C-alpha positions as CSV (number, residue, x, y, z in Angstrom):
1,M,295.7,219.8,207.2
2,D,292.8,222.1,208.1
3,Y,291.5,222.6,204.5
4,V,291.4,220.8,201.3
5,F,291.3,222.4,197.8
6,Y,290.7,220.9,194.3
7,F,291.7,222.3,190.9
8,D,290.8,221.8,187.3
9,E,291.1,223.9,184.1
10,S,289.5,224.4,180.7
11,F,290.5,226.0,177.4
12,H,294.0,224.7,178.3
13,D,296.7,225.3,175.6
14,R,299.9,223.9,176.9
15,K,301.8,225.9,174.2
16,I,301.1,229.3,172.6
17,K,302.1,229.2,169.0
18,I,302.5,231.3,165.9
19,N,302.7,229.3,162.7
20,S,304.4,230.2,159.4
21,K,301.0,231.5,158.1
22,A,300.9,234.2,160.8
23,R,298.2,232.4,162.8
24,F,298.0,232.1,166.6
25,N,296.7,228.8,167.8
26,I,295.0,230.5,170.7
27,L,292.8,232.5,168.3
28,T,291.4,229.8,166.1
29,D,287.7,229.2,165.7
30,N,287.4,226.7,168.6
31,S,289.8,228.5,170.9
32,L,289.4,231.0,173.7
33,D,292.1,233.6,174.5
34,N,291.5,233.0,178.2
35,Y,292.8,230.0,180.1
36,I,290.3,229.2,182.9
37,G,291.4,227.5,186.2
38,V,289.1,227.0,189.2
39,F,289.9,226.0,192.8
40,W,287.3,225.2,195.3
41,G,287.9,224.2,198.9
42,C,286.4,223.5,202.2
43,H,287.3,222.6,205.8
44,Q,288.3,219.0,206.3
45,N,285.4,218.6,208.8
46,S,282.9,219.4,205.9
47,L,284.5,217.1,203.3
48,Q,282.5,213.9,203.7
49,R,279.2,215.8,203.8
50,N,280.2,217.6,200.6
51,I,281.3,214.4,198.9
52,A,277.9,212.9,199.7
53,L,276.1,215.9,198.2
54,L,278.3,215.8,195.1
55,T,277.6,212.0,194.7
56,S,273.9,212.5,194.9
57,F,274.0,215.3,192.3
58,E,276.1,213.2,190.0
59,N,274.0,210.1,190.3
60,Q,270.9,212.1,189.3
61,Q,272.6,213.8,186.4
62,K,274.1,210.5,185.1
63,R,270.5,209.1,185.0
64,N,269.4,212.2,183.2
65,Y,272.1,211.9,180.5
66,G,271.9,208.1,180.3
67,L,275.4,207.5,181.5
68,C,276.5,204.2,183.1
69,E,277.9,204.2,186.6
70,D,281.5,203.9,185.3
71,Q,281.2,206.7,182.8
72,E,282.6,210.0,183.8
73,L,280.3,213.0,183.9
74,K,282.2,216.1,182.6
75,S,281.4,219.6,181.5
76,T,281.9,218.4,177.9
77,T,279.1,215.9,178.3
78,I,276.9,218.9,177.5
79,S,277.0,219.9,173.9
80,K,278.5,223.3,173.3
81,K,275.6,224.3,171.1
82,N,273.7,224.8,174.3
83,F,275.8,227.9,175.0
84,K,275.3,229.7,171.6
85,H,273.2,232.4,173.3
86,G,274.0,231.7,176.9
87,I,271.3,230.2,179.0
88,Y,268.7,231.2,176.4
89,S,270.0,228.2,174.3
90,F,269.9,225.7,177.2
91,N,267.7,222.7,176.5
92,R,265.7,221.2,179.4
93,K,268.4,218.8,180.5
94,T,271.1,221.5,180.5
95,L,268.9,223.8,182.4
96,N,268.3,221.2,185.0
97,F,272.0,220.3,185.2
98,Y,273.1,223.9,185.9
99,H,270.2,224.7,188.2
100,S,271.1,221.7,190.3
101,L,274.8,222.4,190.1
102,F,274.6,226.0,191.3
103,S,272.1,225.0,194.0
104,L,274.6,222.4,195.1
105,I,277.4,225.0,195.2
106,R,275.2,227.3,197.4
107,N,274.6,224.3,199.7
108,I,278.3,223.4,199.9
109,N,279.3,227.1,200.3
110,P,282.9,226.4,199.3
111,I,285.8,228.8,199.1
112,I,286.1,229.5,195.3
113,Q,289.0,231.0,193.4
114,I,288.8,231.6,189.6
115,N,291.7,232.3,187.3
116,A,291.2,233.8,183.8
117,I,294.5,234.4,182.1
118,S,294.8,235.9,178.6
119,K,297.1,233.7,176.6
120,M,297.8,236.6,174.2
121,E,298.9,238.8,177.1
122,Y,301.1,236.0,178.4
123,F,302.8,235.6,175.0
124,I,303.2,239.4,174.6
125,R,304.7,239.8,178.0
126,R,307.2,237.0,177.2
127,A,308.1,238.6,173.8
128,F,308.5,242.1,175.2
129,V,310.3,241.1,178.4
130,G,313.5,243.0,177.4
131,I,311.8,246.3,176.4
132,R,313.4,249.4,177.7
133,F,311.0,252.3,178.2
134,P,311.9,255.9,177.6
135,T,312.7,257.8,180.8
136,I,310.6,260.7,179.7
137,F,307.4,258.6,180.3
138,D,306.1,257.3,183.6
139,V,305.0,254.0,182.1
140,N,302.4,251.9,184.0
141,I,303.5,248.4,183.0
142,N,300.1,246.8,183.5
143,T,298.4,249.5,181.5
144,F,301.0,249.2,178.7
145,F,300.5,245.4,178.4
146,Y,296.7,245.8,178.6
147,S,296.8,248.2,175.6
148,L,299.3,246.2,173.6
149,T,297.3,242.9,174.2
150,K,294.0,244.5,173.1
151,F,295.8,246.0,170.1
152,F,297.1,242.6,168.9
153,I,293.8,240.8,169.5
154,T,291.8,243.5,167.7
155,Y,294.0,244.7,164.9
156,R,296.5,242.0,164.2
157,H,297.1,241.3,160.5
158,E,299.3,239.0,158.6
159,K,302.2,241.3,157.9
160,L,302.3,242.5,161.5
161,V,302.2,238.9,163.0
162,M,304.8,237.7,160.5
163,S,307.1,240.5,161.5
164,L,306.7,239.5,165.1
165,Y,307.3,235.8,164.1
166,N,310.5,236.8,162.4
167,A,311.9,239.0,165.1
168,Q,315.0,236.9,165.8
169,D,317.8,239.4,165.3
170,L,318.4,243.1,165.5
171,F,317.5,243.9,161.9
172,A,314.2,241.9,162.2
173,V,313.3,243.5,165.5
174,E,313.7,246.9,163.9
175,A,311.5,245.8,161.0
176,F,308.9,244.6,163.5
177,Q,309.0,247.8,165.5
178,E,308.4,249.8,162.2
179,E,305.5,247.6,161.3
180,L,304.0,247.8,164.8
181,L,304.2,251.6,164.7
182,N,302.8,251.8,161.1
183,T,299.9,249.7,162.2
184,L,299.3,251.8,165.3
185,E,299.3,254.9,163.1
186,E,296.7,253.5,160.8
187,V,294.5,252.5,163.7
188,I,294.9,256.0,165.3
189,Y,294.1,257.7,162.1
190,S,291.1,255.5,161.3
191,T,289.5,255.7,164.7
192,R,289.7,259.4,165.3
193,N,286.4,261.1,165.9
194,I,284.6,257.8,166.3
195,P,282.7,257.9,169.6
196,R,282.8,254.2,170.5
197,K,286.6,254.2,169.9
198,E,287.4,257.4,171.9
199,R,289.1,255.6,174.8
200,E,290.8,253.1,172.6
201,H,292.0,255.9,170.3
202,S,293.6,257.7,173.3
203,A,295.1,254.5,174.7
204,F,296.7,253.6,171.4
205,L,298.0,257.1,170.9
206,Q,299.8,256.8,174.2
207,L,301.1,253.4,173.2
208,W,302.5,254.8,169.9
209,H,304.4,257.6,171.8
210,I,305.9,255.0,174.2
211,L,306.8,252.5,171.5
212,T,308.3,255.2,169.3
213,A,310.9,256.1,171.9
214,A,311.3,252.6,173.5
215,V,314.2,250.2,172.8
216,L,312.8,246.8,171.8
217,D,314.7,243.7,172.7
218,V,312.2,241.3,171.3
219,N,313.1,237.7,171.0
220,V,310.2,235.6,169.9
221,N,309.8,231.9,170.2
222,S,307.2,230.5,167.8
223,E,306.2,228.2,170.6
224,V,305.9,229.4,174.2
225,D,305.2,227.0,177.0
226,F,302.3,228.2,179.1
227,R,303.2,228.6,182.8
228,Y,300.7,228.1,185.6
229,Y,302.0,230.4,188.4
230,P,299.1,232.8,188.1
231,N,296.8,230.0,189.4
232,F,298.8,229.6,192.6
233,D,299.6,233.2,193.0
234,G,295.8,233.8,192.9
235,L,295.0,231.0,195.4
236,C,297.7,232.1,197.9
237,K,296.5,235.7,197.7
238,L,292.9,234.6,198.4
239,L,294.0,232.3,201.3
240,I,295.8,235.2,202.9
241,E,292.8,237.4,202.4
242,V,290.5,235.0,204.2
243,D,293.1,234.3,206.9
244,I,294.1,230.8,205.9
245,N,297.7,229.8,206.0
246,P,298.7,228.1,202.7
247,N,300.7,225.5,204.6
248,R,297.6,224.4,206.3
249,I,295.9,223.2,203.1
250,K,296.0,220.1,201.0
251,L,295.8,220.7,197.3
252,V,294.6,218.1,194.8
253,I,295.1,218.8,191.1
254,D,293.7,216.9,188.1
255,N,296.5,215.0,186.4
256,E,298.7,217.5,184.7
257,D,302.4,217.3,185.3
258,N,303.3,221.0,184.5
259,T,300.6,222.3,186.8
260,F,301.7,219.9,189.5
261,I,305.4,221.0,189.2
262,E,304.4,224.7,189.4
263,A,302.2,224.0,192.5
264,Q,305.2,222.5,194.3
265,R,307.0,225.8,194.2
266,Y,304.5,227.1,196.7
267,S,304.2,226.6,200.4
268,F,301.1,224.5,200.4
269,G,301.0,221.8,203.1
270,K,300.6,219.0,200.7
271,V,300.1,218.8,196.9
272,K,299.0,215.7,195.0
273,Q,297.7,214.7,191.5
274,A,294.7,212.6,191.0
275,D,292.5,211.4,188.1
276,S,289.1,213.2,188.0
277,K,287.6,209.8,187.1
278,N,288.3,208.7,190.6
279,V,287.9,211.9,192.6
280,I,284.4,213.5,192.4
281,Q,285.6,216.7,194.0
282,L,287.8,217.4,190.9
283,R,284.8,217.1,188.7
284,L,283.2,220.1,190.5
285,S,286.1,222.2,189.4
286,D,285.7,220.9,185.9
287,F,282.0,221.8,185.9
288,L,282.7,225.3,187.0
289,S,285.7,226.0,184.7
290,G,283.8,224.5,181.7
291,F,280.8,226.6,182.4
292,I,282.7,229.8,182.8
293,G,284.9,229.2,179.7
294,R,282.0,228.2,177.5
295,M,280.0,231.2,178.4
296,M,283.0,233.5,177.7
297,Y,283.6,231.7,174.4
298,A,279.9,232.2,173.4
299,I,280.1,235.9,174.3
300,S,283.3,236.5,172.5
301,T,282.2,234.7,169.3
302,D,278.7,236.1,169.1
303,P,278.5,237.3,165.5
304,L,277.2,240.8,166.5
305,M,280.1,241.2,169.0
306,L,282.8,240.6,166.5
307,E,285.0,243.3,165.0
308,D,285.6,243.2,161.2
309,E,288.7,241.2,160.4
310,V,291.7,243.3,159.4
311,T,293.0,241.9,156.1
312,D,294.8,245.0,154.8
313,I,295.7,247.6,157.5
314,R,295.9,250.3,154.8
315,K,292.2,249.8,154.2
316,L,291.2,249.8,157.8
317,K,288.8,252.8,157.3
318,E,286.7,250.5,155.0
319,N,285.9,248.4,158.1
320,D,282.8,249.2,160.1
321,L,284.5,250.9,163.0
322,S,281.5,253.1,164.1
323,S,278.7,250.6,164.9
324,K,278.3,249.4,168.5
325,R,279.1,245.7,169.0
326,L,276.1,244.5,171.0
327,L,275.3,241.0,172.2
328,S,272.6,239.4,170.1
329,P,269.1,240.0,171.6
330,E,268.5,236.3,171.8
331,W,270.7,236.2,174.9
332,F,268.0,238.3,176.7
333,D,264.8,236.7,175.3
334,I,264.5,234.3,178.2
335,D,261.7,232.8,180.3
336,E,261.3,233.0,184.0
337,K,263.2,229.7,184.8
338,K,266.2,230.8,182.8
339,F,266.1,234.2,184.4
340,E,266.1,232.5,187.8
341,L,269.1,230.5,186.8
342,Y,271.1,233.6,186.0
343,C,270.1,235.0,189.4
344,L,271.1,231.7,191.1
345,I,274.5,231.8,189.4
346,Y,275.0,235.3,190.7
347,K,274.3,234.2,194.2
348,A,276.5,231.2,194.0
349,L,279.6,232.8,192.3
350,F,279.4,236.5,193.2
351,E,277.1,237.5,196.1
352,E,278.6,234.9,198.4
353,H,282.2,235.3,197.1
354,Q,283.1,239.0,197.2
355,H,286.7,238.8,198.2
356,Y,289.1,240.8,196.1
357,W,291.1,237.7,195.0
358,T,288.1,235.5,194.2
359,I,288.9,236.2,190.6
360,M,292.5,236.5,189.3
361,T,293.3,238.0,185.9
362,M,296.3,239.6,184.4
363,S,296.0,243.1,182.9
364,Y,293.8,242.1,179.9
365,A,290.6,241.0,181.5
366,D,288.0,241.9,178.8
367,Q,286.5,238.4,178.5
368,M,286.1,237.9,182.2
369,A,284.7,241.3,182.6
370,S,282.1,240.5,179.9
371,F,281.1,237.2,181.7
372,C,280.8,238.9,185.1
373,S,278.9,241.8,183.7
374,L,276.4,239.5,182.0
375,I,275.6,237.6,185.2
376,K,275.3,240.8,187.2
377,H,273.1,242.3,184.6
378,F,270.3,239.8,185.2
379,A,270.8,239.9,189.0
380,G,270.3,243.7,188.9
381,F,266.5,243.3,188.4
382,D,264.3,242.8,191.4
383,D,262.1,240.1,189.7
384,F,261.2,238.6,186.4
385,K,258.4,241.1,185.8
386,S,260.7,244.1,186.0
387,Y,263.2,242.3,183.8
388,K,260.6,241.6,181.1
389,S,259.5,245.3,181.1
390,V,262.7,246.0,179.2
391,S,263.0,244.9,175.5
392,A,265.7,242.4,174.5
393,I,267.4,245.0,172.4
394,M,267.6,247.5,175.3
395,H,269.0,244.7,177.5
396,S,271.8,244.4,175.0
397,E,272.4,248.1,175.3
398,Y,272.4,248.0,179.1
399,F,274.7,245.1,179.2
400,N,277.1,246.9,176.9
401,S,277.1,249.9,179.2
402,R,277.7,247.7,182.3
403,C,280.5,245.9,180.6
404,C,282.2,249.2,179.5
405,D,282.0,250.5,183.1
406,A,283.5,247.3,184.4
407,L,286.4,247.6,181.9
408,L,287.0,251.2,182.8
409,D,287.1,250.3,186.5
410,H,289.6,247.5,185.8
411,Y,291.7,249.7,183.5
412,H,292.1,252.3,186.1
413,S,292.5,250.0,189.1
């Protein structure tokens, strides 16, 4: 084999569930809608050098965290409270860890492939697999599922989710379609003439027209097994893009039978499972997937970013629909060392990895777009002095604009 790749994942829900109280397990307080998977790889000739670099990094970090030699260093070793406001919240040890980690990644210069898969979109695509669209519309499937996923994440309410949960026969499917259309009508009515909802309003109006004329063949399982094919689709597409034949690579996956079974469906030269306790290379994938997932979680759960909960769809207009949702200013009130870490992350993950398939998402990519936009925002300044010339509140505004532009580009791609 010419190359060897390693894979690990975070925010991994093996099953996507709706319970009898109309709650999705993927949207609980400690969950992230996105499943994060990270591959990194290198030529076999570089492997021993890279293992030595990883070992040196780990030994230093274990000393910093007071871990014994036989204790495993994982992304979860670092308390999640460090991520509350991104790098602003990092304590000294966490700052040191990630500065050393991303310096190491630049030194190794691996091939990186990141997967961020919306679990809600995965569930919705499975539930609506039998939908028949009206012939009078030229429906873009990816745009349709983007809009429907965003709709469920933002405006789901108990009656709507229960009608989806109960959609097991023709009568129940008709009831679900009626509730879905009624909810869309309330959202369309309540968001008209609201500037920040203009594009959303237009998208949901189109969605309403399509769903009014569509024939739904919804058959919902309350538990859906998550499948892992997007990971390997993404890796294969990147390999082809960088002119590496997939059958010339060895792929090592952290112990997970379902992932391993899915990987064997592809034409990789060799696939094996291993325990991350014994393979230091797998822990690099864990560090990366854990960092990306925790940053995305912190952004998506920032109190100033959250939309008002929909408790009664008929009273949606009583929610604050007009105010911008801006990331808390604390994210941007950073010192020079923390600014430099953001810039280092940009160089390690983006500047040196600009292939189209470096990042793989499905249609709904809002959380990944937010993460990428945040890192690129800091890297957009020439130096710390120019960064500090802008107030933290204005940084929130600029980040919001960058994120909106990124979503618009993705939506129309």
